[in-house]
C-alpha positions, 0 to 999 in steps of 0.5 A: 226474545233473542230474535226480537233484540236482533231485529231492534238492533238491526233497525237501529243500525238502519236508522243510524245509517239514514240519519245521525244526531249529535246531542240528540236521539231524535234528529230532525226528519229533514236533516241527514245530520242534526247537531243539537246544543245549547252551549256549543257551536259547529266549527267548520275548517278554518283556512287562509284565503290562499289555502282555500283557493288551493283546494283541488277541484272543490265540490259545489256546497263545500264550506270553509271559514276564511280566516283572511276575510273573517267570514264563511265561504261556500263554493257555488260550483264556479267560484268561492262566495262570501257569506258576508254580503257587505264590506265598507270602511274609511280608508287612506288613498292606496288602501283596498277592500275586497269582497268575493273576487272583487277588490277596489281602491282609491289610488294614492296618485293620479286621478281620484276615483275607483280603481277595480280589480279581481282578487284571484282569477280574471272576470268579465264585467259590465256596469254603469256608474253615477258620478257627482262632484264639484271642483270648487269649495262649497259653502254651508249653503250648498252649491250646484254639482256636476253629474255624469254617468259612465257605462262599461260593457263586457270588459275583462278585469284582472288582479291588476288595478284599473280605473273604472272611468279613467277620466273621472277625478274627485278633488273636493269633499262630498263628491261620490261615485256609485257603480252598479256592476255585473260580474258576468264570469261569476254571475254576481251583481254588486254596488260599489260606493266611493265618497270623497273625504275631507282628506286623503286618509278619510275616504269611504269605500263600500262593496255590497253584493246585491241579492 
């Protein structure tokens, strides 16, 4: 009987070393760690954006909750990737929004169009934009707008804001600029949208990470 108990104990130790269950005695066969609960969640480390970017030599798959960006981030072996795939809001001129390593804004002076930059490290970027605008007051019956496209290839952007298209300027409500962008450095694609609002405090900006 003593030997039977010893065998069962050793078998239990081997099973525990292979898989672990918290809140369950039968962890899922596909999971190394199975946390089961009907009233509580899993809490990952909570770091500010600065603290996250200060992690030394992060391993691919490392995950934290970024309290600055209010979402989960996973390190993909090359860069931190936001689990949030979309951010959009009404903003005043000069206010920026960001997603992953991309940030955009409409400047408070100069031409009124998208300025682009990186959150931390520089990135090589390519892409094309669609611009639609009208420099005249448009009546409720509508009016013909001007359409223009613009393409940029393999240009380095840094943390300093730069115009996507320096000559573009939107000065009437309803004009918009859409940019399909490839971050070549981090192998990510985005759609950037700007819609001119009725005044300088109601422009709409949006960044969407394309899957």
